[in-house]
C-alpha positions, 0 to 999 in steps of 0.5 A, a space after each residue: 518465475 513469472 506470476 499473473 498480476 490482479 491488475 489489468 493495465 490493459 482494463 483500466 486503460 480502455 476507460 481512461 489515461 492513469 497514474 500508476 503509483 507504487 511503492 519501488 520494486 512491486 514490480 511496475 516496470 515488469 507489469 508494464 513489459 508483460 502486459 503492454 509491450 506490444 501495444 505501447 510506446 514505452 518511455 522509461 525515465 531510468 534510462 539515462 538517455 530519455 532522462 536527459 533529453 526530455 529534462 532538457 527539452 520536455 516538448 520532444 516527448 510528442 516526436 519520441 511519441 510520434 516515432 512509434 505511432 502507437 495511441 498508447 505511451 508508458 511513461 515510466 518513473 514520471 517523477 523523474 521530469 515533472 515538466 512532462 506532465 505539462 506536455 502530457 496535459 497538451 497531448 491529451 488535448 490535442 491527440 488521441 493519446 493513452 497515457 500510464 504514468 507510473 511513479 515510485 514516489 508521488 512526493 515531488 508531483 504533489 509537493 513540487 506543484 506539478 500539473 496533476 491533470 486533474 479530471 483528465 487522468 485517474 489513479 491506480 495502485 500496484 502493491 506487493 504480491 496479493 495471496 492469490 497471485 502466488 500459486 503455492 503460498 506459505 503464510 508463515 514465509 509471507 509474515 515474515 519476509 513480505 511480498 516484494 517480488 524480487 524478495 518472494 521469488 529469492 532464495 535468499 529473502 533476507 539478504 534482498 530485504 537488506 538490500 532494498 532498505 539500503 536501497 531506498 534510504 539511498 535513492 529514495 531519501 538522500 539521492 532526491 534530498 529529502 531529508 538532511 540527516 540520515 542517523 536521526 532518520 534511521 533511528 526513526 525507521 527503526 522506532 516506528 517499524 516497532 510501532 507498526 499497527 499500532 495507534 501513533 504516539 508521536 512523542 514516543 517515537 519522537 523521544 525514542 529516535 531523539 528528534 521533535 515530535 514535529 519533526 517525525 510528523 514531517 518523517 511520516 509524511 515522507 514514508 506516505 509521500 514515497 508510498 513506504 507507509 500508510 496512515 490508517 485513520 480512525 472511524 468516529 461514528 460511533 455514539 455510545 462509546 466514544 472513539 479515539 481520532 488517532 490514525 494507525 500507522 502501517 508499512 506497506 509490507 511485513 518484510 520491510 517492517 521487519 528489516 527495519 525492526 531488527 526482527 530476527 524470528 517470528 515467534 508464532 506466540 508472540 505479539 509480533 506474529 499477531 501483528 503481522 498477521 494483522 498487517 497482512 490482512 489489512 494489505 489484502 483489504 487495501 489491495 482488493 479495494 484498489 484493484 476492484 476499484 472500490 471507493 469505500 474508506 478503509 479504517 478502523 475503531 477504537 473506543 476510549 475504554 479499549 473496545 477496538 475493531 481492526 479495519 472497518 470497510 465503509 460504513 457497512 463491514 468491521 473485520 477483527 484479526 486474530 492469529 489465534 489457532 482458535 477463536 474464543 467467546 472474548 475475541 468478539 468483545 470489540 465486535 459486539 461492541 461495534 455492533 450495539 452502535 447500529 451503523 455497520 451490517 456486517 461483523 467478521 472475525 478472521 483467525 487461524 481457526 478453521 471452523 466457521 461459526 455464524 451467531 446473529 451478526 457475528 461471523 467467524 471466518 478462517 482467514 483464507 476463506 476470508 480472502 476467498 470471499 473478499 476478492 468475490 465480492 461478496 463484503 461489498 454491498 452494503 
């Protein structure tokens, strides 16, 4: 089964050369094959022949491109030979080529002093399947198993997730020599998976996985660099109520979160279900911002007194997420407190309640209606 993706590579490359980053198995190679196979020279660095040849002689890139006589060039998994970026730089300056440079790990490029082609190449991201990309969407299945293409399309998603995590640990972490000891890192992965969608407490996680807090910070940076997780920074512009400044952590996919945390079942009434639903909505907002090329920052807000709002888009839209099938007045508490700051314009409660309500500055939407409005760009106007 083939699923059409929101990201349009042809439209991107009509404007500029691009880095395309995304966690492993989000479908970068499949997307390239479907959208660019007939128009681009594709050099796959997972192919050992290409990897060996270009590792030994990066300057041969030009000859490989010239042999196909195409102006559009894709270098898949470019982080495997970072030296190629100097050649890409030279060819961008001297030829009329457009490049798409893909990777599942930005760590080697950003920390290995690779040529990041500042100003010459823009950056795009690919994420797991979004709601609108899946024709027959099942929310409970998505919250339990996530949206990685191989997992979503599998008859045995649990096995696919288990294989994915093991592959990640062996290939992305151990094979690249990014950590020295696997057992502490494995304990860390479980501990931070259990803390998913919560404000980071480095000391607690360090105690749970028996490593120093500085090591936890290093491990979190590693997850960010390999695109498996991301930090959601705090919105700190509130004046009437002091805001905490510690970031929240999210894995990039709820299925990966659950396999790492050891989740066996996802009960509809549990706190874990609510956090998975929140993660799902956050993933959709994050993908929308990236795919639509909107440059608004995504943050969250929590006051020192415990008032909080899950997501803030730029300085104009606040989104609180509740998994409740029927919302109540108390579900608006965080939004009401934030509205008193007089900074944001839109205050939206997203839930599983089918009844839409509007009350002054407040709007309550069923999650499907919210996502429809989101992808139609109806919340982007400040």
